[in-house]
N, C-alpha and C positions, 0 to 999 in steps of 0.2 A: 529231111522230109517230115512234114507233120503227120503224126499218127494219132488216131482216136481209138482208145481202148475202152470198149463198153462191156461191162459184165452185169449180169442179173444179180440182184441183192441175195436171192436164195440159191445162187449158183456160184459163179466165180467171183462176182463182186469186184472189189478193188484188186484182186489177184491178177486179173487180166492186165492191168496197167503195170503191175510189178514185173510180170513176165516180159511185157513189151519193152520195158526200160533196159532190159539186158541187150536189146538189139537196136534201140532208137533213143535219141536224146530229146526229141521234141514230141513228148507224149501227153495228150490230153486224156485225163481219166474221167470216166462217167460210170455211175452205177445206176441201173434202172431199178428203182424202188418197187418192191412187190412183184418182181419178175424172177423166174428161174432161168432156164437155159434158152427158151424160145422167146426172145425179146419182142420180135415183130408180131408174133401171134398173141402173146400175153399182154403186152403194154404198147401197142402201136401208137396210141395218142401221146405217149411220153417219149418213145424212141425216135419217131420221125422228126420231131422238132430238134432233138439233139443232133441228129445227122445234118439237118438243114443248117443249123447254126454253125456247125463245124465247117461245112462246105462254104457257106457264105463268108466266113472269116478268112477263107483262103482265096477268094476271088478278088 
């Protein structure tokens, strides 16, 4: 199953994907530049397109 691991640059960043790779083999890693923990509140204009692209690639 495809998994998208998104971490904020000032929070978990790429560590989100590293953690997910312990449980999944098909992991897409994304880091939201300039964001901390609250991705959708801090950088919605960056985060929403990431999610759309991930879902569009799966359809």
